[in-house]
N, C-alpha and C positions, 0 to 999 in steps of 0.2 A: 387233712389226713396226716398221720403221723409218719416220719421220717424212715421207720423201721417196720413201715405197715407191707410194703413188698416182699420183705423178709420173713416176716411171718405166715401171709397168704401163701408163698412156696412151701414154707414149713408145714400148712396143713395140707398142701397137695402131697407133700412128701410122704407125712404119716398116713394118711390115707392109703397111699399108692402101696406102702410098707407093707400096710396090714393086709390089705388083698392079695398081694404075691406072696404072703405066707399062707392065706387061704388057700391060694390056688396049688402050694406045695403039699398041703393037709390033705387028710381024707376026708374032711368037710365038704370039696369040691364034687367028690363021687357021691357023698349024701344028700347033695341038693342035686343033682340031675336026676338022682334015682328017684327021690322022694317029692320031690317040688317041680319036677320038669323043667330044670334049669340045664339044659343042654350046651354048657359053655365047655373049652377046652380050657385047659390048663393055661396057656398063653393069652386067653381072652379075660379070664377074671379080674385082673386088674382094671381093664378097662370097660367091663362091666358093671362093676361096682363104683367106677366114677360116675359113668354116664346114667347110672342109677339115681344114684345124690345129686348130681348135677341137674335132673329133670324134678327130683320130688323140692329142690332149692326155689327153681325157677316156677313151678307153678305153685309154689307156698306163699311164694314172694307175691305173684299176682293176685292169688286167691285171698291173701290176707287183705287185699286193698279193694277185691271186688265189691264186697258189701258197702262198704264206703262209694264207690262210683256209682252202686245201684239207687241205695237211699236218697243220693244228693240227685240221680238223674230221675228218681221217681218223684219229684216235686214236681216236676210239669208235667208228667204224665206220658203215655205214649204217644198223643199228638204231637208232642216235640222230638222224637225220634228222627224223625226225616233229617230235621235241621241238626241234632247231632251227627248222624250218620254220614251227612252232607261234607261237615266240618269234618270229620274222620277222614272221609274220602279225598278231601283237598290235602289233609296233613302227610296222608301216605302218598299221594301226587306228587309232594315236594319232597317228603325222605326219602323216598325209593330210587332217584337219580344221584343222590348223594350216597347212599348207600351202594349202589352200582358203581361210582367212583370209588368207594373205598375196595371194594372188590377186587376194581379192573388194578388197581395202582397198588396194593399192598398183599402179601401171603396172609393166608388164614391165621397164623398163629399173633397176627396182628392185628388184623381187621375184627376178627370173631371177640377179642377181650375188650375192643373199643367201644363197640356195641352197648356191651353191659354197662360199660364205664361212664358211657355218655347217661343212660335210663338213671343208675346209681345216683348222678349228680343232680337229676333232675327232680327224684324225689326227696333228696335233701333239700332242695329249694323249695318245695310246696309244703314242708314243716310250717315255717313263720305264717305261711297265708293262711294255713288251717288254725292254727295260735289266734289270727284276728278275724276269722270267718265272720263274726258277728257285724263287723265293720264294710263288710262286702255284701254285693250284690248276690243274696244266695241263688237265684237263678242264672245268672252269669257265671259265677264261680262252679256251681255246678256242672255247668254245661263245658267249661273249660277243663276241669279234672274229669269228666266223663271222655272228651276226646283222647287229652293223653293218656288214660288208661286204657283205652281201647287202641292206641296207637301202640302203646308200649306192650300190650298183650299180643298183639300180632307180630312184631318185631323180635321179641326175645324166644317164641315158640319155633318161629319160621326160622330164626338162626340157629337155634337147637338142631333143629332135624335136619338142617343143611348139612351141617356140622357131622352128626351122626352118619349120613349116607353120605358124607365124603370119608369117613376113616372106618368105615365096615363095606364088607363087600355083598355082593345080591344074597348069597347063601346065609351069610352071618346075620344079615339084615332077618330074615327069618326065622331063626332060630332066636337073636338077641332081642330084638325090638319089642315083643311084646314084655318081656321083661322089664325094659327101659322104660317102657309106657307105665308098667305098674308102678316104678318110682315117681312117675308124675303122679298118676291117680293117687296115693297115699299122699304125697305134697301138697295135694288140689283140698283132698279129705284135711289135712292137719291145717291149713292154712285157716278156712272159716272157721275149726274149732278155736284156733287160736283168736280170731275175731272178737268170737262170741265171749269167751271168757275174758280177754284182755280189754275191749273196748271200755267195759265200765270202770276200769282201775287206772288206765293210761290214757283214755281218752281218743279221740278219734286221730289227732294230728300224730301222735306218736306211733300206731299203725305204721305211719309209712316208714320210719326208722326201721321198725321190724322188718319191714319188706326189704329194705335196702341191704340190713346186714346179711340177709340170705341171699341176695344177690352176688356180696363180696364175698361169700364162702363160695358160692357157683363159679366166681373167677378162680379159684385155687383148683376146682375141678379140670376146667378148661385148661388150665398149665400143665395138670398132672394127665390128661388125654393126649396133648401136644406129646408132652414125652414119650408117651406109650405109642403114639403113630409114629414115632421114628424109627423105633425099633421094630415094629411088627407094622409096615406101610403095605396098603394094596399091592398086589403082587402088578410090576410093570409099571409102578409109579413111587417109586422109593424117595424121588425129592418131591414128592407133594407139598409137603408141610412149608417147605421155602418159596414154591414156585408162586409167581404172581399170575393169577390168570388172565389178567389182561383184555383186552376187547373196549367196546363202548359202556358209557354209563348208561347208555339206554337199552343196552342187548336185551335185556329181560323184559322189557315191551315190545321189542320188536321181535322176539321169538315167540310170544304169546301172541300177540295180535296181527302179527304177519310184517313183511318189510313194505308193503306197499302202504296199509296202514299207517305208520309210522311216517314214512317217505313224506306222503301228504298231510299229516297231522303237524309235523314238526319241520322235517328238514327243511321241505319245499317253501315254506313261511318265511324260515331263516334265511333263505337265498335271497328271496324277494327282498327282504328288508335291508340284507346286507347290500344289496345293487342300489338301494336308493340313497345308501351312503358313498356308493362308489366303492365299495368292495367287492373281490370276486369270491366265489364260493363254488368250488369244481364238486361239491361230492354228487355220486352218482346212484342212483335207487339201487339197493340191492337185492338180488336175486332172492325166490321163495326159497325158505329153509325147508328142509326135511321133517326136522324136529318140531315145527309149528303145528303138523295136526295133531300129534300126541297133548301137546302141551294146551291145545284147544279142548279136547276132550277133560283133561282136567280141571282148567277153569269152568266149565260147564257144569262138573259134579261139585265142582266148590259153590257155583252160583246155585244149585238145587238144593244142595244142603243147607244154605242160605235162606231157602224159601222157606223151611222148616223151623228154623233156628230162629229168625227173626219174628215170624208170625207168632211162636209159641213167649219170646222174649215180651213181647209187644203185650199178649195178654196177662202175663206176670207183673210188667208194670203197672196195667190197670187194678189188678187184683191188690197188691201192695198200697197203691195211693188210697183206694177206698176203704181198706181194712186195719192199714197200720199207720195213721197218722203222724207219729212221731219218728225222729230220726234212728236212735236205738235200736226201737222195736222193729223198725223198717230193715236196719241191718242185721239185726239179730235173723228176721225172717228169711233174707236171702241166703244169710249165711246156712242157717238149716237146710233150704234147697240144695245147697252148693254141697252139703254134707253128705245127703241122702244119694245125690248123683253119683260122688267119689265113692262111697260105697260100694255100691253098684258096678262100677267101673272095676275096683279090684276085682271083684267076684267075676265078671266076665274074665279078665285079665288072667286069672288064677286058674279057671277051669276050662275054657275056650279058645282066647285069640290065638296063644303061643302053638296051642297043637293045631289048630286050623290051618296056620300059616304054613307051618313045618311040613303039614301033609297034603295040605291043596294049594298052597301058594296064596297070595292077595285076594283072589277073587271072593271067598267067603267072607272077609271082613269089606268088601265093598258092596256086598248084595245084601247081605242077612239084616246089617242092622237099617239098611232103607227100608225093609219090607217090615221090620218092626214098627217104625215111623209112620208105614201108611197105616197099621192097623190102629196105634193108639190114637192119629189122628182122624178115625174114623169113629172112635170112641168117643172123643170130643165132640165131634160132629153130632153126635146122638143126644149124647147126656149135657153138655154146656155148661157143667157146674165147676168151681174154682178146684174142687178135689181132682176131677177128671184133668184138669188143666195142668196141676201141680204132678199129678202121676205120670202126663204126657211128657213134661218137659225133664223129670228126672228119665223115663226110659229113652227118649229121645238124644238125650248128650251124652247119656252113659254109653249107650251102642256107639253115638259118634267118636268119642275119645277113645274107650275098651276097647274097639274092635275096628273102626272104620279108619281112624287116622292111623296107627302102626301098619296096618296095610297100603294105604296110600302112600307113607313116606316111604316104605319100601321101595316103590316104583323107582323112585329118584335114585338109588344107590345103581342103576343101570343106565344111567344119562351122565354127559360129560359135567365137568366141573361148571362151566360157565352156564349150561342149562339148570343145574342144582343150587348155584347160588344165588345167581340174577335173574332166571324166569320163574323159579319156585318162589321166590322172595315176591315179586311182581303180583304171582297168583295169590299166595298168603294175605298181601296185606291190600293192593289197589283192588285187584278182582274181588275179595271178599267184599271190603267196604262199598263197591258200586254197588253188589249186588244188596247191601243193607239199603242203601239209599233207594234203588229202585222197586225192593220189595216194601220198606216202611211206606214211600209214597202211594203205592198200588193198595195199601190198606187204607190211608187215608182216602184214596180215591173210591174205595167200597164202601167205607162208612158212607160217603155222601150218597150213595146210589142204594143205600139200605141195607147195606149187608150187617150181619153180627156174627157171632162166634163161629156157629154151624158152618156160614161160608166161607170165612177165614180157615177154617180144620180142612174143609173139603179141598179148595185151593192148594194146601200144603201137604194134603194126602196124595194128590195127583203129582205134585213135585216129587215126594218120596219115590213113587212109583216109578215114575220116569228114571230117577237118580238109581234105583234097581238095577232098571234093564243097563241102563249105560255103563253102571258097573261093571256088570256081567260082560258087555261087549268090548268095554276098554282095553282089558289086558288083552284079548286075544287080536281085536283089531289092529293095536299098536304091535304086534309083533313080541309082548311080553310074556306069552304064557310057556314059551320054551325054555325050560328050568335047566340049570347046569349045574349037576349036583356036586361039582368039585370046587371048594372054597378057594377063591383068588385072593388068598393072601398068604403073602411072604412068610416065611420061616424067622 
């Protein structure tokens, strides 16, 4: 990395910030608010533009390499998914306390950029391995890359939304998160489009360099947002940017699973081990936390959504293995699926998501996509054709990321910072991958019992229906349905 790179990065952030500041002072902000439903106040435009570009770059960086992951993983077929998911789950369990330690000991202006720097370095380290891919075991290398990309995706997106919910208030999240999510959807559409065009010209290895370059630009957006938040802090917490959250590195798991679970699974065994070596440990079991019920419901909502996504993902893997034997063809197939999905996401976000969130809060965004998932899965159960599977994949993912994700993430603006960064990250990484392991093993078990595509689809439709009910209950039972129509943002 060149010595002047930080200066270039900060320069990019400054230019982008200056451009959005000029936009906020011009008549364009009024035109956008009137014609495109972009309900942003004058002082919010720089942050909205930076967040939009930031999420565009993060998801474009992921979707550039996602087809590479899929075509390598498809070599083993869907029967290998339980092993891949188990390895990913273990990796998230290892990384989650490390991330928790970063959050506990550093301010957000340090630990948020550090996460992205780590993944940039990893991407660059994979390039020479792809250059000599022919000398490596293709299945072993594919498994390693599949696991790494899965971890990469979970962490960069989870940290992004934690950061967003930390710099915006509840009402700002209702007005702005749909627009910000639109940036991610456009990035997710541009990413596979770039892959399908570039892979034949630069090869698979250098797609990783393209992804790394996008993450470098995302770093500039982070620095710009940190600067904006210093001048427009959430009311009542003007020192949030420099404050260290503190607490335990295991706080995220403890908040979600409960103090008793973490005590018996971690603290108590550690005490016994220390006593064997003659050392004393006086840690006491923590009392129940009032935040745990809400977080458990969020975790269950994540697991139910995973039942749908993992089943459709497994079906997609088998279709790719059967009809596309060549690696480039598989890469293009997955890229086309991603392109269709993200185009539909954009339509949803432009026409429905922001309007529903501003008018009715997060509840419709949690309920409507789940109902659609249940309907299209019933279609798959009846038809059981590759086209039906592809349509269900596109509709379910577009609803999940185009409507459900902004609604779900807006709920985290209402909780404290430790919950926002630690517990949310634990749900978005470890809980999600635990769901992958459980669902993929359940699929293999159902295959042994002779169940096919119709049975899998009915199983997922039941999960989607339960998710719709839980989404409707979640906001009300957690006391989050009460709206405060005054933005808690200081001038």
